[in-house]
C-alpha positions in Angstrom: 13.0 30.0 15.6 12.7 33.8 15.1 10.9 35.2 18.1 7.8 37.3 17.4 8.0 41.0 18.3 4.7 40.7 20.2 6.0 38.2 22.8 6.0 39.6 26.3 9.1 40.6 28.3 8.3 37.8 30.7 8.4 35.2 27.9 11.6 36.6 26.7 13.2 36.4 30.1 12.0 32.8 30.5 13.5 32.0 27.1 16.9 33.4 28.2 16.8 31.2 31.3 16.0 28.2 29.2 18.9 29.0 26.9 21.3 29.3 29.8 20.1 26.1 31.3 20.5 24.2 28.1 23.8 25.8 27.2 22.4 26.4 23.7 23.7 29.5 21.9 21.4 28.8 18.9 17.8 29.6 18.1 15.4 30.2 20.9 13.5 27.0 22.0 10.0 26.3 21.0 7.6 27.3 23.8 5.6 24.3 24.9 1.9 24.8 24.6 2.3 27.7 22.2 3.6 25.9 19.1 1.5 26.2 15.9 3.0 23.3 13.9 2.3 22.6 10.2 3.5 19.4 8.6 4.0 19.4 4.8 5.2 16.5 2.6 4.6 13.3 0.7 3.7 9.8 1.7 6.9 9.4 3.8 5.3 11.9 6.1 1.6 11.1 5.6 1.7 7.3 6.3 -0.5 5.6 3.7 -2.3 2.5 4.9 -1.1 2.9 8.5 -3.8 2.4 11.1 -6.0 5.3 12.1 -6.3 7.1 8.7 -7.4 10.7 8.6 -10.9 10.5 7.0 -11.1 14.3 6.7 -8.8 13.9 3.7 -9.1 10.3 2.6 -7.5 10.9 -0.8 -4.2 11.8 0.9 -3.9 8.5 2.7 -2.7 10.3 5.9 -2.5 8.6 9.2 -3.0 10.0 12.7 0.0 7.8 13.7 2.5 9.4 11.3 5.7 11.1 12.4 4.2 14.7 12.5 1.7 13.3 15.0 4.5 12.0 17.1 6.4 15.3 16.9 3.3 17.2 17.9 2.7 14.9 20.9 6.4 15.1 22.0 6.4 18.9 21.8 2.9 19.6 23.0 2.2 21.4 19.6 -1.0 22.1 17.8 -0.7 20.2 14.5 -2.0 21.1 11.1 -1.0 18.2 8.9 -1.4 18.7 5.2 1.0 16.0 4.1 -0.4 14.0 1.2 0.6 10.8 -0.4 1.9 11.1 -4.0 2.7 14.8 -3.5 5.5 16.4 -5.5 7.4 19.6 -4.8 5.0 21.5 -7.1 2.1 20.4 -4.9 3.7 22.2 -2.0 4.0 25.5 -3.8 1.4 26.3 -6.4 -0.1 23.2 -8.0 -3.3 21.6 -6.5 -2.9 17.9 -6.1 -5.4 15.5 -7.6 -6.2 12.6 -5.3 -8.6 9.7 -5.8 -11.2 11.5 -3.7 -10.8 15.1 -5.0 -8.2 17.8 -5.0 -5.9 19.0 -2.3 -4.9 22.6 -2.4 -1.2 23.6 -2.4 0.2 22.7 1.0 1.8 26.2 1.5 -1.7 27.5 1.9 -1.6 26.1 5.5 1.3 28.4 6.4 1.1 32.0 7.8 2.9 34.5 9.9 1.7 32.8 13.1 3.2 29.4 12.2 5.9 28.5 14.7 7.2 25.2 13.3 7.2 23.6 9.9 8.5 20.1 9.0 9.1 19.3 5.3 9.5 15.8 3.7 9.1 16.0 0.0 11.0 15.0 -3.2 10.9 11.2 -3.7 8.1 11.5 -6.2 9.9 14.1 -8.2 12.6 11.7 -9.0 10.2 8.7 -9.2 11.7 6.7 -6.4 8.9 4.2 -6.1 8.9 3.4 -9.8 12.7 3.0 -9.6 12.3 0.6 -6.7 9.8 -1.5 -8.5 12.1 -1.8 -11.5 14.7 -3.3 -9.1 12.4 -6.2 -8.1 13.7 -9.5 -9.2 11.7 -12.5 -7.9 14.2 -15.0 -9.2 17.9 -15.2 -8.2 20.7 -14.1 -10.4 21.4 -14.4 -13.3 17.7 -14.5 -14.2 16.4 -11.0 -14.9 18.4 -7.8 -15.1 20.0 -5.4 -12.6 18.5 -2.0 -12.1 21.8 -0.7 -11.0 23.3 -1.6 -14.4 20.3 -0.1 -16.2 20.4 3.2 -14.3 24.2 3.5 -14.8 24.2 2.7 -18.6 26.5 4.9 -20.6 28.7 5.6 -17.6 26.3 8.1 -16.0 24.2 7.6 -12.9 20.8 8.6 -14.2 19.1 8.9 -10.8 21.9 11.1 -9.5 21.7 13.4 -12.5 17.9 13.6 -12.0 18.3 14.5 -8.3 20.9 17.2 -9.2 18.5 18.7 -11.7 15.7 18.7 -9.2 17.5 20.2 -6.3 17.3 23.9 -7.3 13.5 23.7 -7.7 13.3 22.0 -4.3 15.5 24.7 -2.8 13.2 27.4 -4.2 10.3 25.7 -2.5 12.1 26.2 0.8 12.3 29.9 0.0 8.6 30.0 -0.4 8.1 28.2 2.9 10.2 30.8 4.6 8.3 33.6 2.9 4.9 32.2 4.0 6.1 31.4 7.6 8.8 34.0 8.3 9.0 33.4 12.1 8.9 29.6 12.0 11.5 27.0 12.8 11.8 25.0 9.6 13.0 21.4 9.8 13.7 19.4 6.6 13.3 15.7 7.4 15.3 13.5 5.1 14.7 9.9 3.9 15.9 7.0 6.0 17.7 3.7 5.8 15.5 1.5 3.7 18.1 -1.2 2.9 21.1 -2.5 4.8 24.3 -3.1 2.8 23.7 -6.0 0.5 20.0 -6.1 1.2 18.4 -9.4 2.0 17.6 -11.2 -1.2 16.3 -14.3 0.6 13.6 -12.1 2.2 13.0 -9.3 -0.3 13.2 -9.7 -4.1 16.1 -7.2 -4.7 19.5 -8.4 -5.7 22.4 -7.2 -3.4 23.9 -4.8 -5.8 20.5 -3.3 -6.6 19.7 -2.9 -2.9 22.9 -0.9 -2.5 22.0 1.2 -5.5 18.6 2.0 -4.2 20.0 3.1 -0.9 22.6 5.2 -2.7 19.7 7.0 -4.4 18.4 8.0 -1.0 21.8 9.1 0.1 22.1 11.3 -3.0 18.7 12.8 -2.3 19.5 13.5 1.4 22.8 15.1 0.4 21.0 17.4 -2.1 18.3 18.3 0.4 20.8 19.0 3.1 22.9 21.2 0.9 19.9 23.3 -0.2 18.7 23.6 3.4 22.1 24.5 4.8 22.5 27.1 2.1 19.4 28.8 3.6 20.3 28.3 7.2 17.5 25.7 7.6 17.8 22.7 9.8 18.2 19.3 8.2 17.2 16.3 10.2 19.1 13.1 9.2 17.1 10.1 10.1 19.4 7.5 8.6 20.9 6.5 11.9 17.5 6.4 13.6 16.3 3.9 11.1 19.5 2.0 10.6 19.1 -1.7 11.6 15.4 -1.3 11.1 15.3 -1.4 7.3 13.0 -3.6 5.2 15.0 -6.7 6.2 14.2 -6.3 9.9 11.7 -8.5 11.7 8.0 -7.4 11.8 7.5 -5.0 14.6 11.2 -3.9 14.4 11.2 -2.6 10.8 11.0 1.1 10.2 9.9 0.5 6.6 8.0 -2.4 5.0 9.4 -4.1 2.0 8.3 -4.9 -1.5 6.9 -8.0 0.2 5.0 -6.3 3.0 5.2 -7.8 6.5 2.9 -5.4 8.2 0.3 -2.7 7.4 2.0 0.0 5.2 2.5 0.7 1.6 5.7 -1.1 0.3 8.8 0.9 1.0 7.0 3.3 3.3 7.3 3.8 7.1 5.6 1.5 9.5 4.1 2.6 12.8 7.3 1.7 14.4 9.2 3.7 11.8 7.0 6.8 12.3 7.6 6.6 16.0 11.4 6.4 15.6 11.4 9.2 13.0 9.1 11.4 15.1 11.2 10.9 18.2 14.4 11.8 16.3 12.8 15.0 14.9 11.4 16.1 18.3 14.7 15.5 20.0 16.6 17.7 17.5 13.9 20.4 17.7 14.3 20.5 21.5 
């Protein structure tokens, strides 16, 4: 994080001591108790249908148990959470978002020069991930039905990969605006996790094995595009695939980071569970430390 010029000499000295103790030659650590934290993003950050919904913004389906809340608790930060389910990249920058209960202003409006920390999770709605996932549902075993992998690779081109590649520059420009609005903040882009293990679990979730692998590959492509854009700007990318590996939609209730197309616990299908939010938040907080 870029230190503010107004911080006192005593704080600067304490920061140098912390750096020496940690052996960290990178950015100065976030000062516990002094962190103004803003979380922006879509439903993967908001936590639709998780317990303890934020009734101050009911249309955003945002939970007080989402990963930004976990990060704030871990770091002792003051959280302003403007993440909103169904948000697209344009709803971060300049387009108000229509929700079922009203309109949410562009999420960048929550940022200012006093913001110390920003987490960003956005993009899946830009390339229609949820619609893609639903098209991969096959309640009957092969060969009844059709493969979404084959559909999205018709003509020898991976349509989802092409869509992500086309979206990435706009997403990167959004990061530029985040930096402009919060010039002194540590910015952490939080990627998407491991939703499906190799081969999936067709006996539990109605997705053929090859389609499960294809869906997870879409997330891999999205993460790669986001990491490249973030790295190009010197912004931290938090990879949560390992933190959620083994806890995909095939895992037992209480151990799944994401619930499946056939939900096994409170959460929107293919969205983080409370367990998942805790795992993601712990990973993000650990990297920020």
